[in-house]
N, C-alpha and C positions, 0 to 999 in steps of 0.2 A: 116956493112950496117944496117940501122934501119928497123924495122918491118913495113910493109905496113898495114894500118888499113882501112877496107872498112865498111862503115855503122857507126851507133852510137856506142859509147863506154859506158860500164857500169862497175861498180865494185860491186861484191856481198860481203856483210858484214855479219858476223855471227849474228844470231838472238839474241837479248837481251831483257831485260825487257822493255826497252824504245820503243820496236816495237809494243806494244799492240795497240796504236792508228792506226797504219798501218793495223793491222789485222781487227780492227773495220771498217776501210774504205773499205777494201776488202770484207766486209760482206754485202755491199749494194746490193739491189735487182738486179741492172744491172750487178753486178759482180758475182752473184750467180745464175743467170738465168738457166744455164746449169748444176748446181750442187745441185739442190733440194731446192734452196732458202736460205734466210738468216738464220743464227743460232741465238739462244737465247744468251743473255749475259753470262749465265752460261756455255753454250757450247763453246763460244768464250774463256772464261777464262780457261776452261779445255784444249782447243786446244793450247792456248798460253803456258800453263805449259808444255804440251807435246812437243811443239817446243823447249822449253828451255832445256828439258831433253834429246832430241835425241842425241846430241854429246857425252854426258857422257855414253850412252849405246853403242856407236860405230855403230849405225844402220843408220847413215845418217847425214844430216845437213839441217837446214833451214837458209835462208838468206833474208836480205832486199836488194833491188836492188837500186843502186845509179847511177844516170846518170852523166857522166863526159863530160865536165870539171866542170859543175856548182855545182854538189853536191846535187841535188834534190833527195830525196827518192821517187822513182816512182812505187815501187811494192815489191812483195815478190816472192821467188822461193825456191825450196828445193828438196831434194831427201831422200828417206827412204826405208827400206827393206819391201818387199812384197813376200809372197809365191804365185808363179804363175806357174801353170801347173807342180807342183811337184818340183819346183826349187826356190831357194831364189834369187831374183833379186832386183834391185832398181826401184822404181817408182818415177817419177817427176811430179810436178805440179807448177803452177805459177798464178799470178794475177798482171797485170799492171793497175794502176789506170786510170780511163777513160780519164782524161785530158792529159795523156801521151801515149795513145794508137795510133797505126797507124804510129809509127815512127821507127819501127824496134827494139825497146828496149826489147821486149819479146824474139825475136830471139837471140839477143846479150846475154841476160840473160841465155837462154837455152844453148847456146854454153859455157858460163862460168860455168854453173852447170855441164855440161859434163866433163869439165876439173877437177872440184872438185870431182866428183864421180869417175872418172878414177884414181885420185890420192889416193883414199882409197884402191885401188887394192884388193877389196874383192869379187866383183861380176862381171860376164862377161857382163850382160845386164842391160840397163836402159830403162824402158818402160814409156810411157805416154798414158793415156786413155781418150782423149777428146771425148765428145759427137759427134756422127755423124752429129748432127745438129748445130755444132759450127765450121763454116768454118774458122774463124780466128785462133783458137787453132790448127786445123788440118794443116793449112798453116804454122804455127810456127814450128810444128814438121817436116814437109817436108823441110823447109828452114834451120832448125838446123841440118839436116843430119840424121834424123830418117828414118827407113824403115817401110812402112805400112805392117803389118802382116795380117790384115783383121779386120772384125767386130767381136765384142764380147759383151756379157752381162757383165755389171760391176755394182757394187753398190757404190754409193757415194751420200751423206753419207750412212753409213751402213743402210740397209733397204730401200734405194731408188734406184731401178734398173734403169739403163740407158743403151741405146744402144750406145756403144762406138767403136771407132777405137782403135786398139792395134798398137801403134807405138813403134818400138824397135831400139835401137842403141847399137852396139857392142862396149863395152868399151875396149876390148882387142886390137882393132885397134887403132893405133896411140901411143901405149905405147912404 
């Protein structure tokens, strides 16, 4: 019997040097409104190098998001290690380009990144910390199967405090 698919389909592809233009597009004011605003070119290049190094360190992965069947690159998503309340967990974050938003692609991407993080078999929990003022990102967490743990203070980027929701998904479930 073939697998039933509900909603849009995406493929997440490992981050490469060719993804720098995608990172620049995700740095637009409308994409960073809840994240402290756009970064400088120097900060973007540093972030890009960091994304490229993550897999070799074994601390997570960054991906470009490709919509299927057409093959359009629609955004980015990833997971990385974070010390949270005395425990090493994974954190996730994403950005779907404006022209592709509202079609369920972020939820499909979040579900795909859960599978990728679960396959690492390193940490029990995957967290997301969207601003409490960002209803779309909070809805993505809920629809992707995360549990709301409550509000928290979070810094993103470093030095920019934001009031966030702490969403958590237990990666040990479904193994």
